[in-house]
C-alpha angles and dihedrals in degrees: 000000000000092000090047092056091048092050091051089049090051092053090049090050091048091052093049093047100041103038105020095036091227099134097156092049091049092052091047093052093047093049097044098043095043095048093043094052093046093046097051092047095043099094093033090060099051097277116238091011093055131100090250090089089067088051093051090052089050091051092051090048091050093049091046095056101033105042128086120242092265094047091045090060090055107039103038095054090045091051093049091048090050094052092044090051091053090051091050092049090051090047094053098033108033090163089072089073111094124202114245110171123074093200141014091248091054090053092046092052092050092048092047092048094048092044091052092047092049092046092049091048091050091048093048094047092045090051091048093049092045092050091049090049092050091047092050090045091053091049090049091050091049091050090049091051091048091050091048090049092049091047091049090050091047091052090047092051093049090050093049094044091050091049101039097043090053093059100057092040090052090048092052090047092050092047092052090048090053091050090054096047107036141017112248126210114249091247091052092048092050093049092050092046092051091051091048091048092051091047095049092046091054090048091049092052091047092052092047091056092045091050091050091049093047092049091050092050093050103037105022124239127277127173121218100211117200138152109276137181103237095209094050094044095052101034096093094042093050092046091055092048091049089058090051091048091049091054087057092045093249123140112228113192127180138184121191121163112234096229098055109118123182139186104241149120108266097214094044094047092051091049091051094051093041092054094045093049091044090053091049091051091046095054098038119090122232110281092033130125134235122191127194117193130174121199131177132211130176100302109359144051120221120204113196122194111191127184135174093221132127096296129219122289122233094250092052098050098080092055101040093110096031134101085236090066107116120226107249135195122256129226090281096038094268108167128219136182097224095243099104099080093040090055090046091055094045094048093044092054091047087059091053090255139123133232129195140147144217121211146144133207092243093066145289131068133201122197119198126202116190118193134167120271121232107251 
């Protein structure tokens, strides 16, 4: 009966701690009820020769593994003082002890039953605590790995920014020095200006992706999903990329039906398409073609961006959308940080969409972005 009351108290404590988040109250109820029940039945169940000693050991074990450091310093000493007091009372007043068992077999059965119940409770609680510890340890290890990966990416970004900002600034400085020292031919000036423009555009795109990534790391990411006209939302972004493609002698064609409406975040969707088109231009040689097509089915819209560029090698495919993806050089030595596709994947998934690609090492890559239609 004593063990039954303790088990009921344990379930009540578990409920209060797990679902009501009242851990201190749960520990207090378990300690008070268990000690009270065992104390009032101590002398009625043959004192130091009773099964209550197993129960007291179980209570101390429970309080040892479940209490916080502060609670431990309160309840464990109180429990030890209580048991010691009961022993002293029995020592000085042995007549307080009342016989309970009518036979030795009766006593043996009660001891065996209580011992088994206490052993099972200790085993179950130990298993529960160990599983929780292992789960928390795994979560801590995962957080540590994520922090290490973010720190590695941060170090990589700082290194790239330091290197890649130096180049365009040095070019501008050299150009201004040349203008001050010598007169350049119009053709020479135009060639230098075009190179500077391309360099600064690449640097601007790199910084935009880094700023987006940094903002996401500091503030978290939230998507503001609204009903959008796909054609109107992407028109300006595609127009800008067409100008970049034209400068590289690449034909960028697109076909978006006017009536396609999607549920998306306008800024995120533009960033995704801008990065995908920028990548296609980067890895397509002059004279190549890039095609953007949007099609709709029952519930989703699929945007496909196809190029006839250099393709993606087998070893690079697994890390295309990863922070481990290394920034590579384009067909005219255009440099990237490697954040564009990672941001595209993150932002697509935040809009309840999917992104994937098809490519081969011979040449040509198609990226697909699938997002919900407005119904």
